[in-house]
A tleap script that builds the chain and sets N, CA, C and O, in Angstrom:
source leaprc.protein.ff14SB
mol = sequence {
  NMET ASN THR PRO LEU THR ASP SER GLN ILE
  GLU SER ARG ALA ARG ARG ARG VAL ALA ILE
  LYS SER GLY PHE TYR VAL HIE ALA ILE VAL
  PHE VAL ALA VAL ASN LEU GLY LEU TYR ALA
  ILE ALA GLN LEU THR PRO HIE PRO ARG TRP
  HIE VAL TRP PRO LEU TRP GLY TRP GLY LEU
  GLY LEU ALA ILE HIE GLY LEU VAL ALA PHE
  VAL VAL LEU GLN GLY ASP GLY LEU ARG GLU
  ARG MET LEU GLU ALA GLU ARG GLU ARG LEU
  ARG ARG ARG CGLY
}
set mol.1.N position { -149.462 43.267 -120.257 }
set mol.1.CA position { -148.451 42.578 -120.996 }
set mol.1.C position { -148.964 41.176 -121.328 }
set mol.1.O position { -149.344 40.418 -120.436 }
set mol.2.N position { -148.970 40.846 -122.598 }
set mol.2.CA position { -149.432 39.534 -123.022 }
set mol.2.C position { -148.276 38.548 -122.983 }
set mol.2.O position { -147.199 38.809 -123.520 }
set mol.3.N position { -148.512 37.429 -122.349 }
set mol.3.CA position { -147.482 36.396 -122.343 }
set mol.3.C position { -147.700 35.523 -123.574 }
set mol.3.O position { -148.841 35.255 -123.948 }
set mol.4.N position { -146.620 35.080 -124.203 }
set mol.4.CA position { -146.781 34.233 -125.387 }
set mol.4.C position { -147.439 32.906 -125.019 }
set mol.4.O position { -147.250 32.383 -123.921 }
set mol.5.N position { -148.199 32.385 -125.943 }
set mol.5.CA position { -148.889 31.119 -125.716 }
set mol.5.C position { -147.912 29.959 -125.867 }
set mol.5.O position { -147.004 29.995 -126.697 }
set mol.6.N position { -148.111 28.953 -125.065 }
set mol.6.CA position { -147.310 27.736 -125.195 }
set mol.6.C position { -147.828 26.931 -126.379 }
set mol.6.O position { -148.921 27.183 -126.886 }
set mol.7.N position { -147.037 25.968 -126.808 }
set mol.7.CA position { -147.463 25.121 -127.926 }
set mol.7.C position { -148.753 24.377 -127.603 }
set mol.7.O position { -149.612 24.221 -128.471 }
set mol.8.N position { -148.895 23.917 -126.366 }
set mol.8.CA position { -150.111 23.191 -126.000 }
set mol.8.C position { -151.326 24.121 -125.976 }
set mol.8.O position { -152.429 23.698 -126.325 }
set mol.9.N position { -151.141 25.387 -125.568 }
set mol.9.CA position { -152.245 26.348 -125.592 }
set mol.9.C position { -152.648 26.670 -127.023 }
set mol.9.O position { -153.835 26.776 -127.332 }
set mol.10.N position { -151.658 26.824 -127.893 }
set mol.10.CA position { -151.940 27.087 -129.313 }
set mol.10.C position { -152.690 25.908 -129.910 }
set mol.10.O position { -153.674 26.092 -130.627 }
set mol.11.N position { -152.233 24.704 -129.619 }
set mol.11.CA position { -152.889 23.495 -130.130 }
set mol.11.C position { -154.330 23.407 -129.632 }
set mol.11.O position { -155.237 23.078 -130.397 }
set mol.12.N position { -154.536 23.698 -128.363 }
set mol.12.CA position { -155.869 23.641 -127.775 }
set mol.12.C position { -156.807 24.657 -128.427 }
set mol.12.O position { -157.939 24.327 -128.778 }
set mol.13.N position { -156.333 25.891 -128.586 }
set mol.13.CA position { -157.163 26.917 -129.228 }
set mol.13.C position { -157.455 26.575 -130.677 }
set mol.13.O position { -158.578 26.758 -131.146 }
set mol.14.N position { -156.449 26.077 -131.390 }
set mol.14.CA position { -156.649 25.715 -132.797 }
set mol.14.C position { -157.685 24.605 -132.923 }
set mol.14.O position { -158.565 24.665 -133.781 }
set mol.15.N position { -157.576 23.588 -132.061 }
set mol.15.CA position { -158.554 22.489 -132.102 }
set mol.15.C position { -159.962 22.987 -131.788 }
set mol.15.O position { -160.928 22.556 -132.417 }
set mol.16.N position { -160.081 23.891 -130.818 }
set mol.16.CA position { -161.386 24.455 -130.448 }
set mol.16.C position { -161.983 25.226 -131.621 }
set mol.16.O position { -163.165 25.068 -131.930 }
set mol.17.N position { -161.176 26.057 -132.274 }
set mol.17.CA position { -161.665 26.848 -133.410 }
set mol.17.C position { -162.090 25.952 -134.568 }
set mol.17.O position { -163.131 26.182 -135.184 }
set mol.18.N position { -161.292 24.937 -134.865 }
set mol.18.CA position { -161.637 24.014 -135.946 }
set mol.18.C position { -162.929 23.270 -135.612 }
set mol.18.O position { -163.766 23.065 -136.492 }
set mol.19.N position { -163.101 22.867 -134.367 }
set mol.19.CA position { -164.330 22.171 -133.956 }
set mol.19.C position { -165.549 23.077 -134.130 }
set mol.19.O position { -166.597 22.626 -134.592 }
set mol.20.N position { -165.415 24.341 -133.764 }
set mol.20.CA position { -166.546 25.269 -133.898 }
set mol.20.C position { -166.885 25.482 -135.370 }
set mol.20.O position { -168.055 25.455 -135.751 }
set mol.21.N position { -165.860 25.692 -136.195 }
set mol.21.CA position { -166.105 25.906 -137.629 }
set mol.21.C position { -166.647 24.648 -138.291 }
set mol.21.O position { -167.548 24.736 -139.125 }
set mol.22.N position { -166.122 23.483 -137.938 }
set mol.22.CA position { -166.623 22.227 -138.490 }
set mol.22.C position { -168.078 22.003 -138.079 }
set mol.22.O position { -168.895 21.534 -138.872 }
set mol.23.N position { -168.385 22.341 -136.843 }
set mol.23.CA position { -169.765 22.233 -136.368 }
set mol.23.C position { -170.712 23.099 -137.180 }
set mol.23.O position { -171.846 22.704 -137.448 }
set mol.24.N position { -170.246 24.283 -137.573 }
set mol.24.CA position { -171.074 25.150 -138.396 }
set mol.24.C position { -171.320 24.511 -139.765 }
set mol.24.O position { -172.445 24.523 -140.265 }
set mol.25.N position { -170.268 23.954 -140.369 }
set mol.25.CA position { -170.433 23.341 -141.688 }
set mol.25.C position { -171.410 22.167 -141.632 }
set mol.25.O position { -172.237 22.010 -142.530 }
set mol.26.N position { -171.323 21.353 -140.604 }
set mol.26.CA position { -172.260 20.234 -140.448 }
set mol.26.C position { -173.680 20.786 -140.279 }
set mol.26.O position { -174.623 20.277 -140.885 }
set mol.27.N position { -173.827 21.821 -139.460 }
set mol.27.CA position { -175.124 22.460 -139.238 }
set mol.27.C position { -175.701 22.951 -140.564 }
set mol.27.O position { -176.885 22.755 -140.838 }
set mol.28.N position { -174.868 23.588 -141.389 }
set mol.28.CA position { -175.334 24.128 -142.674 }
set mol.28.C position { -175.770 23.008 -143.623 }
set mol.28.O position { -176.784 23.140 -144.307 }
set mol.29.N position { -175.018 21.915 -143.668 }
set mol.29.CA position { -175.378 20.795 -144.550 }
set mol.29.C position { -176.691 20.161 -144.109 }
set mol.29.O position { -177.547 19.860 -144.941 }
set mol.30.N position { -176.853 19.958 -142.810 }
set mol.30.CA position { -178.103 19.385 -142.298 }
set mol.30.C position { -179.264 20.337 -142.566 }
set mol.30.O position { -180.352 19.898 -142.936 }
set mol.31.N position { -179.040 21.638 -142.381 }
set mol.31.CA position { -180.060 22.654 -142.656 }
set mol.31.C position { -180.562 22.538 -144.096 }
set mol.31.O position { -181.768 22.494 -144.336 }
set mol.32.N position { -179.643 22.488 -145.037 }
set mol.32.CA position { -180.022 22.407 -146.454 }
set mol.32.C position { -180.766 21.112 -146.735 }
set mol.32.O position { -181.817 21.128 -147.377 }
set mol.33.N position { -180.232 19.988 -146.260 }
set mol.33.CA position { -180.854 18.690 -146.542 }
set mol.33.C position { -182.257 18.597 -145.956 }
set mol.33.O position { -183.193 18.182 -146.639 }
set mol.34.N position { -182.400 18.979 -144.709 }
set mol.34.CA position { -183.715 18.881 -144.061 }
set mol.34.C position { -184.713 19.835 -144.711 }
set mol.34.O position { -185.864 19.462 -144.940 }
set mol.35.N position { -184.289 21.047 -145.006 }
set mol.35.CA position { -185.230 22.001 -145.597 }
set mol.35.C position { -185.606 21.643 -147.032 }
set mol.35.O position { -186.717 21.944 -147.469 }
set mol.36.N position { -184.706 21.010 -147.764 }
set mol.36.CA position { -185.096 20.485 -149.084 }
set mol.36.C position { -186.144 19.391 -148.930 }
set mol.36.O position { -187.098 19.325 -149.705 }
set mol.37.N position { -185.963 18.526 -147.919 }
set mol.37.CA position { -186.958 17.488 -147.646 }
set mol.37.C position { -188.300 18.070 -147.239 }
set mol.37.O position { -189.344 17.608 -147.699 }
set mol.38.N position { -188.280 19.075 -146.382 }
set mol.38.CA position { -189.532 19.723 -145.970 }
set mol.38.C position { -190.226 20.390 -147.158 }
set mol.38.O position { -191.451 20.359 -147.271 }
set mol.39.N position { -189.434 20.988 -148.033 }
set mol.39.CA position { -190.000 21.617 -149.231 }
set mol.39.C position { -190.695 20.564 -150.096 }
set mol.39.O position { -191.810 20.777 -150.572 }
set mol.40.N position { -190.022 19.425 -150.293 }
set mol.40.CA position { -190.604 18.354 -151.108 }
set mol.40.C position { -191.896 17.835 -150.486 }
set mol.40.O position { -192.887 17.617 -151.183 }
set mol.41.N position { -191.877 17.639 -149.176 }
set mol.41.CA position { -193.089 17.173 -148.494 }
set mol.41.C position { -194.192 18.214 -148.589 }
set mol.41.O position { -195.355 17.870 -148.805 }
set mol.42.N position { -193.839 19.479 -148.431 }
set mol.42.CA position { -194.831 20.552 -148.466 }
set mol.42.C position { -195.523 20.640 -149.821 }
set mol.42.O position { -196.692 21.016 -149.899 }
set mol.43.N position { -194.810 20.296 -150.881 }
set mol.43.CA position { -195.411 20.361 -152.214 }
set mol.43.C position { -196.496 19.312 -152.401 }
set mol.43.O position { -197.317 19.419 -153.312 }
set mol.44.N position { -196.502 18.313 -151.555 }
set mol.44.CA position { -197.513 17.245 -151.635 }
set mol.44.C position { -198.730 17.532 -150.767 }
set mol.44.O position { -199.687 16.758 -150.775 }
set mol.45.N position { -198.709 18.626 -150.023 }
set mol.45.CA position { -199.822 18.950 -149.127 }
set mol.45.C position { -200.680 20.051 -149.740 }
set mol.45.O position { -200.251 20.731 -150.673 }
set mol.46.N position { -201.897 20.225 -149.213 }
set mol.46.CA position { -202.772 21.272 -149.753 }
set mol.46.C position { -202.261 22.695 -149.453 }
set mol.46.O position { -202.636 23.637 -150.151 }
set mol.47.N position { -201.438 22.858 -148.455 }
set mol.47.CA position { -200.902 24.171 -148.100 }
set mol.47.C position { -199.383 24.130 -148.272 }
set mol.47.O position { -198.660 23.904 -147.301 }
set mol.48.N position { -198.893 24.345 -149.495 }
set mol.48.CA position { -197.480 24.108 -149.775 }
set mol.48.C position { -196.507 25.136 -149.203 }
set mol.48.O position { -195.297 24.983 -149.374 }
set mol.49.N position { -196.988 26.162 -148.539 }
set mol.49.CA position { -196.057 27.185 -148.051 }
set mol.49.C position { -195.704 27.060 -146.565 }
set mol.49.O position { -194.995 27.926 -146.052 }
set mol.50.N position { -196.147 26.058 -145.872 }
set mol.50.CA position { -195.863 25.939 -144.448 }
set mol.50.C position { -194.378 25.714 -144.172 }
set mol.50.O position { -193.906 26.010 -143.074 }
set mol.51.N position { -193.642 25.199 -145.142 }
set mol.51.CA position { -192.232 24.881 -144.932 }
set mol.51.C position { -191.359 26.112 -144.690 }
set mol.51.O position { -190.234 25.976 -144.211 }
set mol.52.N position { -191.852 27.307 -145.010 }
set mol.52.CA position { -191.019 28.510 -144.826 }
set mol.52.C position { -190.832 28.856 -143.352 }
set mol.52.O position { -189.846 29.501 -142.998 }
set mol.53.N position { -191.753 28.443 -142.488 }
set mol.53.CA position { -191.623 28.792 -141.066 }
set mol.53.C position { -190.433 28.106 -140.415 }
set mol.53.O position { -189.636 28.773 -139.754 }
set mol.54.N position { -190.285 26.792 -140.579 }
set mol.54.CA position { -189.066 26.190 -140.037 }
set mol.54.C position { -187.805 26.714 -140.732 }
set mol.54.O position { -186.749 26.837 -140.111 }
set mol.55.N position { -187.928 27.020 -142.023 }
set mol.55.CA position { -186.789 27.558 -142.768 }
set mol.55.C position { -186.306 28.870 -142.163 }
set mol.55.O position { -185.105 29.049 -141.960 }
set mol.56.N position { -187.220 29.787 -141.873 }
set mol.56.CA position { -186.833 31.083 -141.294 }
set mol.56.C position { -186.308 30.936 -139.868 }
set mol.56.O position { -185.298 31.544 -139.513 }
set mol.57.N position { -186.980 30.143 -139.059 }
set mol.57.CA position { -186.541 29.971 -137.673 }
set mol.57.C position { -185.175 29.317 -137.582 }
set mol.57.O position { -184.289 29.800 -136.877 }
set mol.58.N position { -185.014 28.221 -138.297 }
set mol.58.CA position { -183.751 27.516 -138.273 }
set mol.58.C position { -182.667 28.339 -138.971 }
set mol.58.O position { -181.503 28.315 -138.571 }
set mol.59.N position { -183.062 29.063 -140.014 }
set mol.59.CA position { -182.113 29.932 -140.722 }
set mol.59.C position { -181.536 30.995 -139.802 }
set mol.59.O position { -180.351 31.319 -139.884 }
set mol.60.N position { -182.371 31.534 -138.930 }
set mol.60.CA position { -181.888 32.517 -137.952 }
set mol.60.C position { -180.869 31.865 -137.018 }
set mol.60.O position { -179.820 32.447 -136.741 }
set mol.61.N position { -181.169 30.674 -136.539 }
set mol.61.CA position { -180.223 29.949 -135.687 }
set mol.61.C position { -178.920 29.657 -136.409 }
set mol.61.O position { -177.846 29.767 -135.819 }
set mol.62.N position { -179.004 29.287 -137.671 }
set mol.62.CA position { -177.802 29.016 -138.462 }
set mol.62.C position { -176.988 30.293 -138.658 }
set mol.62.O position { -175.759 30.254 -138.602 }
set mol.63.N position { -177.656 31.423 -138.885 }
set mol.63.CA position { -176.950 32.705 -139.042 }
set mol.63.C position { -176.212 33.080 -137.761 }
set mol.63.O position { -175.071 33.539 -137.808 }
set mol.64.N position { -176.858 32.888 -136.629 }
set mol.64.CA position { -176.214 33.184 -135.348 }
set mol.64.C position { -175.014 32.261 -135.143 }
set mol.64.O position { -173.959 32.703 -134.688 }
set mol.65.N position { -175.172 30.988 -135.475 }
set mol.65.CA position { -174.071 30.034 -135.367 }
set mol.65.C position { -172.897 30.486 -136.249 }
set mol.65.O position { -171.739 30.415 -135.836 }
set mol.66.N position { -173.206 30.949 -137.462 }
set mol.66.CA position { -172.165 31.444 -138.360 }
set mol.66.C position { -171.456 32.663 -137.809 }
set mol.66.O position { -170.236 32.779 -137.922 }
set mol.67.N position { -172.214 33.579 -137.209 }
set mol.67.CA position { -171.592 34.760 -136.605 }
set mol.67.C position { -170.630 34.370 -135.495 }
set mol.67.O position { -169.523 34.900 -135.399 }
set mol.68.N position { -171.063 33.445 -134.665 }
set mol.68.CA position { -170.195 32.996 -133.577 }
set mol.68.C position { -168.945 32.312 -134.138 }
set mol.68.O position { -167.831 32.566 -133.681 }
set mol.69.N position { -169.142 31.454 -135.122 }
set mol.69.CA position { -168.028 30.672 -135.650 }
set mol.69.C position { -167.006 31.524 -136.389 }
set mol.69.O position { -165.807 31.255 -136.307 }
set mol.70.N position { -167.458 32.550 -137.113 }
set mol.70.CA position { -166.527 33.260 -137.987 }
set mol.70.C position { -166.266 34.710 -137.603 }
set mol.70.O position { -165.257 35.277 -138.023 }
set mol.71.N position { -167.133 35.317 -136.829 }
set mol.71.CA position { -166.920 36.713 -136.448 }
set mol.71.C position { -166.440 36.814 -135.005 }
set mol.71.O position { -165.442 37.480 -134.727 }
set mol.72.N position { -167.133 36.170 -134.102 }
set mol.72.CA position { -166.780 36.259 -132.688 }
set mol.72.C position { -165.402 35.656 -132.437 }
set mol.72.O position { -164.650 36.157 -131.601 }
set mol.73.N position { -165.063 34.586 -133.153 }
set mol.73.CA position { -163.752 33.968 -132.957 }
set mol.73.C position { -162.613 34.892 -133.364 }
set mol.73.O position { -161.480 34.706 -132.920 }
set mol.74.N position { -162.897 35.883 -134.202 }
set mol.74.CA position { -161.856 36.838 -134.570 }
set mol.74.C position { -161.428 37.636 -133.346 }
set mol.74.O position { -160.307 38.140 -133.286 }
set mol.75.N position { -162.322 37.747 -132.378 }
set mol.75.CA position { -162.014 38.466 -131.148 }
set mol.75.C position { -161.498 37.557 -130.045 }
set mol.75.O position { -161.468 37.947 -128.878 }
set mol.76.N position { -161.089 36.337 -130.413 }
set mol.76.CA position { -160.559 35.411 -129.418 }
set mol.76.C position { -159.371 36.063 -128.736 }
set mol.76.O position { -158.454 36.546 -129.400 }
set mol.77.N position { -159.388 36.076 -127.444 }
set mol.77.CA position { -158.335 36.750 -126.701 }
set mol.77.C position { -158.742 38.154 -126.282 }
set mol.77.O position { -158.014 38.818 -125.545 }
set mol.78.N position { -159.899 38.608 -126.745 }
set mol.78.CA position { -160.379 39.947 -126.405 }
set mol.78.C position { -160.561 40.081 -124.900 }
set mol.78.O position { -160.198 41.102 -124.315 }
set mol.79.N position { -161.118 39.061 -124.278 }
set mol.79.CA position { -161.343 39.110 -122.827 }
set mol.79.C position { -160.029 39.274 -122.082 }
set mol.79.O position { -159.927 40.051 -121.132 }
set mol.80.N position { -159.020 38.523 -122.532 }
set mol.80.CA position { -157.715 38.622 -121.882 }
set mol.80.C position { -157.118 40.021 -122.046 }
set mol.80.O position { -156.548 40.573 -121.105 }
set mol.81.N position { -157.251 40.590 -123.248 }
set mol.81.CA position { -156.731 41.944 -123.477 }
set mol.81.C position { -157.465 42.976 -122.629 }
set mol.81.O position { -156.854 43.914 -122.117 }
set mol.82.N position { -158.780 42.800 -122.482 }
set mol.82.CA position { -159.555 43.725 -121.656 }
set mol.82.C position { -159.144 43.610 -120.189 }
set mol.82.O position { -159.013 44.617 -119.492 }
set mol.83.N position { -158.943 42.377 -119.729 }
set mol.83.CA position { -158.510 42.175 -118.345 }
set mol.83.C position { -157.149 42.824 -118.093 }
set mol.83.O position { -156.941 43.459 -117.060 }
set mol.84.N position { -156.236 42.664 -119.031 }
set mol.84.CA position { -154.907 43.247 -118.874 }
set mol.84.C position { -154.981 44.777 -118.862 }
set mol.84.O position { -154.289 45.425 -118.076 }
set mol.85.N position { -155.812 45.351 -119.725 }
set mol.85.CA position { -155.971 46.809 -119.742 }
set mol.85.C position { -156.542 47.303 -118.417 }
set mol.85.O position { -156.126 48.344 -117.910 }
set mol.86.N position { -157.477 46.573 -117.868 }
set mol.86.CA position { -158.076 46.955 -116.588 }
set mol.86.C position { -157.054 46.854 -115.458 }
set mol.86.O position { -157.000 47.715 -114.580 }
set mol.87.N position { -156.253 45.804 -115.489 }
set mol.87.CA position { -155.193 45.671 -114.485 }
set mol.87.C position { -154.231 46.862 -114.547 }
set mol.87.O position { -153.842 47.416 -113.519 }
set mol.88.N position { -153.858 47.243 -115.767 }
set mol.88.CA position { -152.951 48.385 -115.945 }
set mol.88.C position { -153.550 49.666 -115.374 }
set mol.88.O position { -152.858 50.432 -114.704 }
set mol.89.N position { -154.834 49.900 -115.638 }
set mol.89.CA position { -155.503 51.094 -115.100 }
set mol.89.C position { -155.468 51.084 -113.578 }
set mol.89.O position { -155.193 52.108 -112.951 }
set mol.90.N position { -155.743 49.944 -112.994 }
set mol.90.CA position { -155.754 49.827 -111.538 }
set mol.90.C position { -154.346 50.023 -110.962 }
set mol.90.O position { -154.191 50.631 -109.903 }
set mol.91.N position { -153.338 49.518 -111.642 }
set mol.91.CA position { -151.964 49.709 -111.169 }
set mol.91.C position { -151.579 51.196 -111.179 }
set mol.91.O position { -150.934 51.695 -110.257 }
set mol.92.N position { -151.993 51.883 -112.248 }
set mol.92.CA position { -151.667 53.320 -112.348 }
set mol.92.C position { -152.349 54.142 -111.272 }
set mol.92.O position { -151.796 55.140 -110.808 }
set mol.93.N position { -153.553 53.730 -110.868 }
set mol.93.CA position { -154.291 54.462 -109.841 }
set mol.93.C position { -153.639 54.300 -108.473 }
set mol.93.O position { -153.823 55.134 -107.586 }
set mol.94.N position { -152.880 53.227 -108.309 }
set mol.94.CA position { -152.156 53.035 -107.066 }
set mol.94.C position { -152.882 52.158 -106.163 }
set mol.94.O position { -152.413 51.884 -105.058 }
savepdb mol mol.pdb
quit
């Protein structure tokens, strides 16, 4: 049985979610700015393709951050629901 959230719990969760999503947006803006700078610098060097390595590595980190921010948060409360289901199973077993 899920108990309804209090106003302070709702406020706390909302602030946490907004902070995570805002953090992703800042991460994405910095990613674009830095990688544009690396691209510009790379064009001035004899080996202009080295900039793709940080782009791919950091891009993977940014993708994971995006998954956490926008997909995993959809399951917020999943742990609580799983715990409650497990409690119910244990109660039925006696």
